[in-house]
N, C-alpha and C positions, 0 to 999 in steps of 0.2 A: 505495499498500500503505500502509497506517498503521501508523506507528510509537508513537505517544502517543494512547493511547485518553482518558487522564485529559483531553488539552485539543483531539483529534483532528489532531494534525498528521499530515501524512503526508510520506512520502520526500520528495517536492517541496518540502514547505514546508523540511525539514531542509536540502535540497540549496541551495534558494536561500537559507537562512540562512549556509551555508558559503560561498557564492558572494559573498556581501555582506562576508564576513570571518570570520566568527564560527571560531573553531576550538579551543575546549572546549565540554564540554557543558555547563559554567555560562553562558558564551556564550549558546549556544542557547535555554537556558533563559529568559535574560533577554528573548532577542528574540523568540521565540515561545510562551516556555511549556513546550516540550517536558521532558522529563526534571527538572522542578520539583516536580513533585506525590507519586508512591509512589515513582520512580526504577526503575521497571521496564523502560524502554525505554531508559537511559544505556549501557547496553554496545552498543546496538544504533545509537544515537547514535556514539558513539566510532568504528564500524564505519563509517558513512556518513563522518566527519569524514577518517576514514584514506583511503577510497576516493575521495572527491570530493578529499583533497589531495593526489595525485596527478597530478589534470589541473587543480589550482588551485595553483601552485607557491609565490601569496604568502601561503599558509598555511602555511610551511614554517618557521616560525622556533623559538625554543626556549618561546615559551608555549604552542606547540600539543603536544597530547597524542598520545600515541605509544600503536600500539595491538600487544598482545604477539597478540591473539587472531586469528589470519590466516582463520580457520575461519568467521568472525562476518563479516567483509571480503569472504571469499569467497561467502558466502551471499548476502550483499547483493546484489555483481556480478551472480550468477546471476540474481535477481530480475528484472532485466531492467531495472538502471539501467546 
């Protein structure tokens, strides 16, 4: 699934960035460009970070983003990730 149309980043691209240690939308933008242009995908980026952080405990420090929007996390999880 495409997450960021501006740079053509897919959910797999974002998950890979999180697996490599990115745990904020700014870190993801720096790594692959997603979220750096128009910003419409940032909510989805944060949902992916939250969903992936549950399986990647190295991304649970104070610098990581906390997501209040549980619907976005549930929606991302529902989409097959």
